[in-house]
Backbone as CSV, one residue per row, in Angstrom:
resi,resn,N_x,N_y,N_z,CA_x,CA_y,CA_z,C_x,C_y,C_z
1,MET,-24.994,11.296,-5.650,-23.845,11.411,-4.950,-22.719,12.540,-5.876
2,GLU,-21.763,12.410,-5.057,-20.782,13.840,-5.508,-19.939,13.075,-6.736
3,ASP,-20.053,14.267,-7.937,-19.009,14.354,-8.730,-17.950,14.024,-8.600
4,THR,-17.008,13.315,-8.278,-15.774,13.265,-7.810,-14.595,13.398,-9.072
5,SER,-15.132,13.351,-10.674,-14.575,13.981,-11.629,-14.398,15.696,-12.101
6,SER,-15.052,16.114,-11.225,-15.100,17.514,-11.539,-14.170,18.390,-10.220
7,ASP,-14.000,17.759,-9.747,-12.430,18.214,-8.934,-11.281,17.764,-9.241
8,SER,-10.029,18.957,-9.122,-8.962,18.501,-9.946,-8.061,19.059,-9.635
9,ASP,-6.373,19.080,-9.228,-5.640,19.506,-8.546,-5.102,20.735,-9.526
10,THR,-4.102,21.629,-9.438,-3.223,22.436,-10.185,-2.549,21.652,-11.205
11,HIS,-2.553,20.246,-11.163,-2.255,19.848,-12.559,-3.278,19.062,-13.432
12,GLY,-4.269,19.855,-12.993,-5.571,19.020,-14.287,-5.690,17.208,-13.613
13,TYR,-4.919,16.957,-12.617,-5.185,15.255,-12.082,-6.627,15.771,-11.161
14,PRO,-7.170,14.780,-10.824,-8.483,14.384,-10.033,-8.095,14.409,-8.352
15,ASN,-9.020,15.080,-7.481,-8.402,14.926,-6.075,-9.044,14.247,-5.615
16,LEU,-8.648,13.279,-5.312,-9.223,11.434,-4.989,-8.810,11.321,-3.841
17,SER,-9.990,11.159,-2.597,-10.008,10.534,-1.399,-9.280,9.650,-1.276
18,SER,-8.543,9.375,0.153,-8.042,7.617,0.353,-9.128,6.743,0.462
19,ASP,-10.197,7.119,0.534,-11.165,6.179,0.370,-11.181,5.979,-0.807
20,ASP,-11.855,7.069,-1.569,-11.738,6.330,-2.891,-10.769,6.010,-3.997
21,LEU,-9.733,6.165,-3.527,-8.743,5.392,-3.691,-8.780,3.984,-3.754
22,PHE,-9.176,3.640,-2.275,-9.043,2.193,-2.116,-10.159,0.958,-2.868
23,HIS,-11.279,2.435,-2.748,-12.470,1.549,-4.040,-12.320,1.759,-4.762
24,ILE,-11.571,2.071,-4.912,-11.358,1.878,-7.058,-9.471,1.183,-7.044
25,LEU,-8.837,0.642,-6.115,-8.410,-0.035,-6.623,-8.637,-1.444,-5.871
26,SER,-9.956,-1.495,-5.025,-10.198,-3.046,-4.255,-10.544,-4.081,-5.795
27,GLY,-10.756,-3.529,-6.698,-11.073,-4.575,-7.798,-9.700,-4.867,-8.496
28,ALA,-9.458,-6.161,-8.383,-8.488,-7.019,-9.220,-8.647,-6.382,-10.517
29,ASN,-9.638,-6.572,-11.343,-10.055,-5.993,-12.738,-9.582,-4.549,-13.189
30,ARG,-10.142,-3.715,-11.868,-9.652,-2.307,-12.063,-8.211,-2.201,-11.865
31,ARG,-7.611,-2.761,-11.559,-6.075,-2.396,-10.700,-5.209,-2.415,-12.257
32,THR,-5.569,-3.717,-13.068,-5.406,-4.596,-14.013,-5.111,-3.521,-15.045
33,VAL,-6.519,-2.928,-15.603,-6.711,-2.340,-16.404,-5.806,-0.679,-16.145
34,LEU,-5.917,-0.249,-14.959,-5.721,0.823,-14.787,-3.735,0.812,-14.937
35,PHE,-3.016,-0.687,-14.414,-1.811,-0.697,-14.502,-1.504,-0.987,-16.100
36,HIS,-2.286,-1.582,-16.599,-1.856,-1.880,-18.184,-1.554,-0.380,-18.841
37,LEU,-3.206,0.993,-19.012,-2.877,1.511,-19.184,-1.754,2.268,-18.669
38,ARG,-1.458,2.087,-17.383,-0.231,3.640,-17.047,0.858,3.040,-17.936
39,GLN,1.140,1.819,-18.228,2.702,1.119,-19.313,2.038,1.892,-20.341
40,HIS,0.860,1.630,-20.999,0.766,1.955,-22.464,-0.129,3.151,-22.587
41,ARG,-0.551,3.877,-22.184,-1.423,5.142,-22.304,-2.693,4.600,-22.278
42,ALA,-3.163,3.893,-23.804,-3.841,3.740,-24.065,-4.143,2.147,-25.088
43,ALA,-5.284,1.798,-24.918,-5.517,-0.072,-25.695,-6.698,0.351,-26.066
44,THR,-6.886,-0.826,-27.235,-8.359,-1.132,-27.421,-9.089,-1.884,-26.249
45,LEU,-10.210,-1.910,-26.431,-11.379,-3.015,-25.493,-10.749,-4.399,-25.576
46,ASP,-10.211,-4.923,-26.395,-10.294,-6.427,-27.135,-8.781,-6.477,-26.174
47,GLU,-7.514,-5.314,-26.518,-5.782,-5.635,-25.557,-6.257,-5.505,-24.345
48,LEU,-8.182,-5.211,-23.187,-7.657,-5.280,-22.292,-8.431,-6.041,-21.861
49,LEU,-9.156,-6.843,-22.407,-10.039,-8.190,-22.317,-9.019,-9.425,-22.314
50,ASP,-7.828,-9.419,-23.349,-6.940,-10.525,-23.875,-5.981,-10.083,-22.400
51,VAL,-5.597,-8.907,-21.626,-4.887,-8.670,-20.468,-5.615,-9.198,-19.252
52,LEU,-6.951,-9.147,-19.106,-7.842,-9.473,-18.180,-7.974,-10.984,-17.841
53,THR,-8.028,-11.446,-19.379,-8.726,-13.020,-19.484,-7.221,-13.892,-19.109
54,GLU,-5.984,-13.090,-19.804,-5.045,-13.499,-19.004,-4.549,-13.789,-17.596
55,VAL,-4.640,-12.529,-17.309,-4.671,-12.753,-15.809,-5.224,-13.354,-14.812
56,GLY,-6.591,-13.275,-15.705,-7.390,-14.026,-14.690,-7.405,-15.937,-14.959
57,THR,-7.177,-16.332,-15.850,-6.746,-17.650,-16.325,-5.586,-18.188,-15.265
58,ASP,-5.784,-19.161,-14.627,-4.571,-20.367,-14.368,-4.868,-21.963,-14.239
59,ASP,-4.481,-23.158,-14.194,-4.383,-23.818,-14.517,-6.230,-24.698,-14.269
60,THR,-6.310,-23.956,-13.389,-7.443,-24.984,-13.261,-9.156,-24.431,-13.696
61,GLU,-8.947,-23.277,-14.394,-9.992,-22.806,-14.814,-9.647,-21.754,-15.966
62,THR,-11.189,-22.217,-16.235,-11.334,-21.499,-18.326,-12.152,-19.800,-17.442
63,VAL,-11.711,-18.755,-18.156,-12.733,-17.813,-17.434,-13.127,-17.690,-19.094
64,ASP,-14.223,-17.172,-18.715,-15.376,-16.511,-19.677,-15.085,-15.302,-20.217
65,ARG,-15.135,-15.034,-21.455,-14.207,-13.811,-21.454,-15.763,-12.728,-22.204
66,GLU,-17.104,-13.369,-22.230,-17.885,-12.696,-22.450,-18.700,-12.108,-21.114
67,ARG,-18.178,-12.515,-19.951,-18.495,-12.067,-18.659,-17.879,-11.006,-18.557
68,VAL,-16.297,-11.524,-18.646,-14.838,-9.880,-18.580,-16.012,-9.002,-19.446
69,ARG,-15.877,-9.253,-20.622,-16.419,-8.167,-21.335,-17.968,-7.384,-20.605
70,SER,-18.444,-7.513,-20.199,-19.847,-7.461,-19.639,-19.375,-6.518,-18.260
71,SER,-18.369,-7.276,-17.613,-18.098,-6.566,-15.800,-17.527,-5.485,-16.501
72,LEU,-16.155,-5.675,-17.621,-15.770,-4.220,-17.945,-16.489,-3.411,-18.745
73,LEU,-17.488,-3.397,-19.389,-17.911,-2.153,-19.942,-18.884,-1.872,-19.180
74,HIS,-19.514,-2.879,-18.337,-20.794,-1.959,-17.454,-20.587,-2.071,-16.035
75,SER,-19.345,-2.094,-15.538,-19.095,-1.840,-14.298,-17.727,-0.735,-13.702
76,HIS,-16.665,-1.646,-14.538,-15.354,-1.076,-14.528,-14.725,-0.057,-15.200
77,LEU,-15.008,-0.094,-16.433,-14.831,1.296,-17.201,-15.428,2.187,-16.724
78,PRO,-17.170,2.319,-16.530,-17.775,3.266,-16.422,-17.424,4.133,-14.564
79,LYS,-16.957,3.304,-13.897,-16.797,3.688,-12.423,-15.102,4.297,-12.721
80,LEU,-14.292,3.842,-13.769,-12.915,4.932,-13.404,-13.363,6.069,-14.619
81,VAL,-13.899,5.639,-15.515,-14.201,7.511,-16.236,-15.014,8.421,-15.084
82,ASP,-16.376,7.732,-14.470,-16.592,8.705,-13.538,-15.660,9.129,-12.559
83,TYR,-14.975,8.669,-12.009,-13.466,9.343,-11.384,-12.844,9.970,-11.951
84,GLY,-12.810,10.309,-13.246,-11.909,10.721,-14.493,-10.141,10.269,-14.512
85,LEU,-10.278,9.153,-14.600,-9.408,8.891,-14.450,-8.882,7.938,-16.274
86,VAL,-9.797,7.417,-16.809,-9.715,7.280,-18.380,-10.754,7.742,-19.108
87,THR,-10.747,7.791,-20.258,-11.758,8.569,-20.834,-11.948,6.876,-22.133
88,HIS,-13.525,6.720,-22.355,-13.792,5.352,-23.217,-14.327,6.115,-24.327
89,ASN,-13.960,5.516,-25.872,-14.186,6.419,-26.799,-15.048,5.190,-27.340
90,GLN,-15.983,4.925,-27.324,-17.342,3.788,-27.454,-17.187,3.640,-28.802
91,ASN,-17.257,4.560,-30.211,-17.106,4.234,-31.475,-15.919,3.323,-31.531
92,GLU,-14.814,3.880,-31.316,-13.880,3.308,-31.819,-13.000,2.396,-31.112
93,GLN,-13.828,2.318,-29.801,-13.439,1.371,-28.605,-12.034,1.444,-28.244
94,ILE,-11.475,2.617,-27.957,-9.967,2.817,-27.239,-10.491,3.285,-26.099
95,VAL,-10.001,3.111,-25.299,-9.708,3.569,-23.658,-8.476,4.178,-23.229
96,GLU,-8.591,5.225,-22.796,-7.385,5.734,-22.672,-7.073,6.502,-21.729
97,SER,-5.528,6.370,-20.471,-5.724,7.107,-19.590,-5.400,8.687,-19.671
98,THR,-5.928,8.943,-18.532,-6.112,10.536,-18.142,-5.296,11.348,-16.839
99,SER,-4.749,10.447,-16.066,-4.537,10.821,-14.811,-3.967,9.857,-14.147
100,LEU,-3.148,9.051,-14.486,-2.228,8.001,-13.453,-1.124,8.601,-13.424
101,HIS,-0.852,9.544,-12.678,0.596,10.280,-12.315,0.723,10.842,-10.607
102,GLY,1.581,11.277,-10.345,1.653,11.986,-9.071,0.985,10.851,-8.051
103,ASN,0.322,11.076,-6.939,0.118,10.131,-5.592,-0.820,9.180,-6.359
104,ILE,-1.520,9.581,-7.204,-2.525,8.322,-7.985,-1.402,7.347,-8.842
105,GLY,-0.393,7.483,-9.210,0.477,6.251,-9.775,0.562,5.895,-8.821
106,GLU,1.699,6.417,-7.125,1.920,6.083,-6.559,1.318,5.048,-5.689
107,TRP,0.017,5.137,-5.800,-0.846,4.275,-5.246,-1.201,3.209,-6.125
108,LEU,-1.579,3.025,-6.823,-1.823,2.126,-8.375,-0.179,1.155,-8.039
109,ASP,0.833,1.744,-7.862,1.840,0.716,-8.100,1.927,-0.019,-6.722
110,LEU,1.598,0.998,-5.915,1.232,-0.172,-4.162,0.767,-0.992,-4.389
111,ALA,-0.527,-0.585,-4.922,-1.832,-1.768,-4.788,-1.756,-3.247,-5.501
112,VAL,-0.914,-2.596,-6.485,-0.406,-4.278,-7.399,0.580,-4.684,-7.055
113,ARG,1.750,-3.949,-6.395,2.618,-4.436,-5.447,1.809,-5.433,-4.828
114,ASN,0.745,-5.002,-4.448,0.317,-5.827,-2.742,-0.267,-6.260,-3.310
115,GLN,-0.701,-7.052,-4.357,-1.040,-8.188,-4.294,-0.005,-9.957,-4.055
116,ILE,0.916,-8.799,-3.525,1.843,-10.186,-3.068,1.602,-11.235,-1.718
117,GLN,1.787,-12.136,-1.502,1.676,-13.076,-0.258,1.744,-12.606,1.118
118,PHE,1.623,-12.721,1.982,2.494,-12.576,3.115,2.296,-13.746,4.436
119,GLU,1.941,-14.965,3.075,2.115,-15.839,4.360,3.711,-16.454,5.006
120,ASN,4.689,-16.056,4.223,5.661,-16.679,5.014,6.133,-15.953,5.852
121,ALA,5.647,-14.467,5.409,6.066,-13.948,6.932,4.689,-14.404,8.078
122,THR,3.474,-14.627,8.071,2.787,-14.955,8.934,3.539,-16.007,9.672
123,ASN,3.901,-17.402,8.751,4.338,-18.535,8.461,5.486,-18.546,9.747
124,THR,6.017,-17.432,9.444,7.697,-17.737,10.550,7.833,-16.682,11.056
125,ARG,6.520,-15.961,11.765,6.741,-14.605,12.680,7.181,-15.196,13.598
126,GLY,8.197,-14.085,14.537,8.809,-14.918,15.884,9.496,-15.840,16.127
127,GLN,9.554,-16.754,15.486,9.906,-18.113,15.317,11.918,-18.089,14.301
128,SER,12.263,-16.682,14.195,13.611,-16.579,13.247,14.536,-16.986,14.072
129,ASP,15.971,-17.795,13.657,16.558,-17.968,14.562,17.734,-16.483,14.288
130,GLU,17.415,-16.085,13.542,18.341,-14.488,14.012,17.285,-13.436,14.693
131,GLY,16.298,-13.770,15.346,16.012,-13.027,16.278,14.594,-12.360,15.082
132,ILE,14.037,-11.054,15.723,13.148,-10.764,15.327,13.249,-9.673,14.558
133,GLN,12.931,-9.738,13.332,13.019,-9.167,12.065,12.373,-7.818,11.614
134,VAL,12.540,-6.843,11.971,11.611,-5.446,11.703,12.435,-4.405,10.957
135,LEU,10.832,-4.341,9.852,11.129,-3.416,8.653,10.395,-2.074,9.565
136,LEU,11.903,-0.750,9.171,11.574,0.621,9.433,11.270,1.563,8.391
137,VAL,10.612,2.192,8.259,10.281,3.407,7.247,9.799,4.381,7.715
138,ASP,10.634,5.488,7.228,11.117,6.640,7.352,11.983,7.478,6.493
139,ASP,11.124,8.459,6.146,11.920,9.222,5.069,12.874,10.519,5.326
140,GLU,12.960,10.714,6.874,13.712,11.736,7.216,15.296,11.287,6.678
141,PRO,16.173,11.972,5.900,17.871,11.229,5.788,18.601,11.373,6.976
142,GLY,19.374,9.794,6.628,19.849,9.353,8.004,19.158,9.033,9.144
143,LEU,17.637,9.042,9.516,17.411,9.077,10.580,16.790,7.320,10.553
144,PRO,16.168,6.580,9.726,16.108,5.450,9.721,17.396,5.107,9.981
145,GLU,18.700,4.613,9.511,20.142,4.450,9.519,20.261,4.749,11.637
146,THR,20.173,5.808,12.078,20.461,6.323,13.505,19.094,5.659,14.136
147,ILE,18.059,5.516,14.195,17.344,4.459,14.729,17.781,2.494,14.862
148,GLY,17.566,2.166,13.500,17.763,1.512,13.127,19.551,0.361,14.270
149,ALA,20.434,1.709,14.031,21.486,1.220,14.489,21.207,0.774,16.371
150,TYR,20.559,2.247,16.985,20.384,1.845,18.353,19.921,0.686,19.263
151,ILE,18.464,0.589,17.983,17.754,-0.461,18.529,18.518,-1.976,18.719
152,GLU,19.674,-1.690,17.553,20.211,-3.228,17.356,21.366,-3.272,18.350
153,ARG,21.877,-2.243,19.108,23.314,-1.806,20.016,22.276,-2.457,21.117
154,GLU,21.391,-1.892,21.528,20.988,-2.104,22.377,20.128,-3.485,22.775
155,ALA,19.247,-3.786,21.583,18.274,-5.307,21.947,19.351,-6.312,20.643
156,ASP,20.075,-6.935,21.359,20.509,-8.244,20.649,19.859,-9.126,19.749
157,ASP,18.490,-9.217,19.952,17.678,-9.964,18.985,16.483,-9.338,18.300
158,ILE,17.425,-8.310,17.973,16.252,-7.043,17.227,17.536,-6.687,15.771
159,ALA,16.766,-7.228,14.314,17.508,-7.089,13.499,16.640,-6.188,12.455
160,VAL,17.157,-4.839,12.092,16.410,-3.671,11.699,16.831,-3.824,10.114
161,THR,15.958,-3.392,9.253,15.940,-3.325,8.269,15.018,-2.045,7.866
162,THR,15.835,-1.065,6.886,15.637,0.414,6.393,14.777,0.746,5.595
163,ALA,13.644,1.222,5.223,13.153,2.048,4.113,12.600,3.365,4.017
164,MET,13.415,4.137,3.029,13.236,5.783,2.976,11.421,6.210,2.389
165,SER,10.997,5.269,1.938,9.604,5.324,1.332,8.643,4.067,1.538
166,THR,7.308,4.757,1.479,6.497,3.394,1.150,6.789,2.900,-0.034
167,PRO,6.612,3.229,-1.139,7.051,2.319,-2.066,8.317,1.153,-1.840
168,GLU,9.562,1.556,-1.307,10.627,0.975,-0.898,10.210,-0.443,-0.237
169,ALA,9.786,0.368,1.048,8.766,-0.486,1.986,8.100,-1.780,1.115
170,VAL,7.501,-1.629,0.317,6.736,-2.532,-0.587,7.355,-3.600,-1.154
171,THR,8.723,-2.850,-1.743,9.327,-3.644,-2.469,10.500,-4.654,-2.028
172,THR,10.837,-4.505,-0.502,10.884,-4.846,0.473,10.564,-6.150,0.768
173,LEU,9.349,-5.825,1.527,8.501,-7.209,1.556,7.706,-7.691,0.604
174,GLU,8.347,-7.109,-0.645,8.404,-8.764,-1.668,9.535,-9.365,-1.118
175,LYS,10.871,-9.312,-1.078,11.904,-9.923,-1.304,12.104,-10.912,0.210
176,GLU,11.500,-10.254,1.209,11.461,-10.526,2.715,10.854,-10.781,3.893
177,SER,10.284,-11.749,4.322,9.808,-11.705,5.682,10.070,-10.800,7.025
178,PHE,8.851,-10.179,7.502,9.277,-9.314,8.974,8.485,-10.086,9.722
179,ASP,8.451,-9.797,11.312,8.223,-10.136,12.327,7.491,-8.598,12.848
180,CYS,7.619,-7.522,12.689,7.186,-6.376,12.870,7.574,-5.244,11.656
181,ILE,6.469,-4.266,11.726,6.311,-2.981,10.936,6.700,-1.610,11.862
182,VAL,7.513,-1.166,11.625,7.265,0.337,12.706,7.317,1.293,10.859
183,SER,6.658,2.241,11.191,6.901,3.565,10.103,6.323,4.384,11.172
184,ASP,7.024,5.479,10.038,6.510,7.177,10.579,5.147,7.300,9.864
185,TYR,4.877,8.043,10.699,2.893,8.757,9.895,3.118,9.372,8.989
186,GLN,4.221,10.760,8.820,4.321,11.216,7.865,5.418,11.155,6.325
187,MET,4.628,11.140,5.391,5.842,10.855,4.624,4.937,10.950,2.929
188,PRO,5.774,11.139,2.251,5.359,11.714,0.690,4.208,10.953,0.203
189,ALA,3.626,11.180,-0.627,2.685,10.893,-1.395,1.851,9.642,-0.521
190,ILE,2.440,8.829,0.640,1.679,7.707,0.776,1.691,7.984,2.394
191,SER,1.042,8.402,3.383,1.441,8.396,4.754,1.513,6.880,5.462
192,GLY,1.977,6.995,6.835,1.872,5.813,7.445,0.768,5.065,7.488
193,LEU,-0.282,5.822,7.572,-1.530,5.386,7.813,-2.361,4.651,6.727
194,ASP,-1.725,5.573,5.837,-2.754,4.947,4.333,-1.556,3.547,3.945
195,PHE,-0.134,3.374,4.351,0.532,2.396,4.216,-0.243,0.768,5.064
196,LEU,-0.407,1.101,6.342,-1.045,0.839,7.134,-1.949,-0.339,6.738
197,LYS,-2.821,0.853,5.908,-4.483,-0.020,5.404,-4.267,-1.145,4.625
198,VAL,-2.543,-0.760,3.323,-2.851,-1.722,2.159,-2.332,-2.752,3.107
199,VAL,-1.426,-2.400,3.887,-1.169,-4.145,4.729,-1.856,-4.959,5.642
200,ARG,-3.010,-4.113,5.905,-3.955,-4.937,7.046,-4.919,-5.847,5.642
201,GLN,-5.114,-5.301,4.175,-5.990,-5.608,3.836,-5.205,-7.085,3.248
202,GLU,-3.983,-7.456,3.544,-2.906,-8.871,2.980,-2.679,-9.677,4.272
203,ASP,-2.515,-9.057,6.129,-2.273,-9.507,6.564,-2.929,-8.892,7.677
204,ALA,-4.145,-9.472,8.733,-3.958,-8.729,9.815,-3.164,-8.468,10.920
205,GLU,-2.236,-9.668,10.975,-2.082,-10.174,12.097,-0.460,-9.291,12.316
206,ILE,-0.270,-9.199,11.365,1.470,-8.293,11.483,1.747,-7.214,12.528
207,PRO,2.355,-7.286,13.420,2.303,-5.967,14.290,2.989,-4.755,13.745
208,PHE,2.117,-3.924,13.529,2.366,-2.727,12.795,2.585,-1.527,14.359
209,ILE,3.774,-0.815,13.947,3.552,0.375,15.004,4.043,1.583,13.961
210,VAL,3.057,2.315,14.713,2.940,3.952,13.799,4.286,4.771,14.806
211,PHE,5.202,5.159,14.330,6.390,6.327,15.550,6.278,7.234,14.565
212,THR,5.783,8.392,15.074,5.895,9.820,14.763,5.936,11.140,15.718
213,ALA,6.286,12.040,15.042,6.189,13.333,15.895,5.046,14.169,16.029
214,LYS,4.283,13.526,14.903,3.103,14.104,14.990,2.202,13.271,16.127
215,GLY,2.292,14.216,17.283,1.012,13.466,18.224,-0.103,14.231,18.437
216,SER,-1.004,12.935,18.233,-2.269,13.879,18.594,-3.628,13.133,18.869
217,GLU,-4.544,13.495,19.619,-5.761,12.253,20.042,-6.050,12.074,18.652
218,GLU,-5.860,13.008,17.378,-6.629,12.519,16.653,-6.212,11.289,15.393
219,ILE,-5.113,11.245,15.439,-3.829,10.838,14.645,-4.066,9.656,15.248
220,ALA,-3.918,9.613,16.743,-3.626,8.018,17.560,-5.096,6.897,17.292
221,SER,-6.189,8.081,17.555,-7.408,7.386,17.111,-7.697,6.795,15.787
222,GLN,-7.216,7.715,14.555,-7.030,6.931,13.148,-6.257,5.790,13.357
223,ALA,-4.792,6.093,13.901,-3.913,4.334,14.036,-4.700,3.695,14.456
224,ILE,-5.299,3.682,15.553,-6.111,2.622,16.589,-6.927,2.009,15.395
225,ALA,-7.902,3.270,14.942,-9.452,2.481,13.627,-8.730,1.988,12.776
226,THR,-7.494,1.919,12.767,-7.140,1.588,10.785,-6.194,0.306,11.571
227,GLY,-5.912,-0.035,12.323,-5.610,-1.758,13.482,-4.555,-1.034,13.076
228,VAL,-3.818,-0.456,14.278,-2.289,-0.147,14.176,-2.163,-1.174,15.597
229,THR,-1.086,-1.435,15.518,-0.509,-2.697,16.771,-0.311,-1.820,18.302
230,ASP,0.019,-0.664,17.863,1.012,0.590,18.854,0.917,1.526,18.209
231,TYR,1.644,3.053,19.059,1.393,4.006,18.919,2.750,4.579,19.660
232,VAL,3.649,5.098,19.216,5.114,5.841,19.721,5.353,7.427,19.364
233,GLN,4.900,8.234,20.044,5.549,9.368,19.566,6.877,9.507,19.827
234,LYS,7.308,10.064,18.583,9.190,10.588,18.601,9.542,11.745,19.937
235,GLY,10.575,11.614,20.774,10.868,12.780,21.515,12.178,13.118,20.611
236,PRO,12.827,14.164,21.744,14.055,14.530,21.922,15.022,14.113,22.194
237,ASP,14.985,12.473,22.895,16.163,12.152,23.144,16.526,10.717,23.322
238,THR,16.881,9.604,23.245,17.270,8.499,23.096,16.255,7.234,23.729
239,LYS,15.269,8.074,25.105,14.221,7.653,25.750,12.962,6.399,24.617
240,GLN,12.827,7.949,23.742,11.734,7.303,22.605,12.135,6.044,21.861
241,PHE,13.504,5.520,21.595,14.150,4.207,20.903,14.044,3.579,22.082
242,ASP,14.447,3.443,23.327,14.036,2.927,24.384,12.801,2.091,23.996
243,GLU,11.325,2.885,24.289,10.455,2.818,24.326,10.001,1.910,23.011
244,LEU,10.372,2.165,22.302,10.154,1.524,21.098,11.021,0.230,21.008
245,ILE,11.457,0.117,21.078,12.143,-1.699,21.612,11.442,-2.195,22.486
246,ASP,10.939,-1.443,23.720,9.858,-2.448,24.543,8.613,-2.217,23.843
247,ARG,8.085,-1.446,23.227,6.925,-1.871,22.051,6.879,-2.815,21.146
248,ILE,8.114,-2.797,20.559,8.696,-3.907,19.551,8.606,-5.184,20.263
249,HIS,8.874,-5.481,21.243,9.486,-6.772,21.689,7.420,-6.927,22.760
250,ASN,7.102,-6.117,22.933,5.515,-6.061,23.468,4.345,-6.889,22.156
251,ALA,4.826,-6.527,21.056,3.905,-6.631,20.307,4.296,-7.826,19.314
252,VAL,5.636,-8.171,19.123,5.916,-9.421,18.882,5.391,-10.791,19.331
253,ASN,5.465,-10.268,20.834,5.338,-11.614,21.901,4.004,-11.731,22.326
254,LYS,3.073,-11.040,21.511,1.246,-11.234,21.880,1.169,-11.511,20.682
255,THR,1.848,-11.692,19.717,0.924,-12.457,18.309,1.683,-14.566,18.354
């Protein structure tokens, strides 16, 4: 196995691929540990156990603290240490974060927020009295508003909410339900396809359209493989917006 902890960027942070990050953040306990350390930087082993025990306890079950301790010591911490995200002083039983910054921090925040449930969106999709609710994500200043205004003017059954980044989009999803997501491909920190992967972990059905100027067979194939509903390439005139309207209607009507 390749030693990923030896690879780092110019800031000294480890360079982790999207697959590595999905693997690390796929475990709820690892997410909880990293999020706690992102807030506090360091914690004792007992403090982490307290956090994991509290998070894992509900009204119907009792968490086995020793089992959580064993899993933390023998599985989760070694993995986080191997990837260069934390250090573990076994003598003092202190765990400290080392690289929860930049893109890794963005991914962590998104992964934690992604624990929200999308059942309301799934249950009400396509049935709103207010028409089709669309979340449009694009980081180019002024463009989301321009696209949204055009769509709402030409399609009176579509209402558009805009977001300028993936983290903003996730925050919006926490508060509102949507029938369709339209996202740019190339955005800072977290791309549209990476955002799609995270959405698909929680909701395999919501229509997701990639709308981008970066048109290529490679990008299209990646989008399809990730579970995109449709793929629309941006163009120089309003025909692109008309096509997007048609694709939104088609995507929502198929669900």
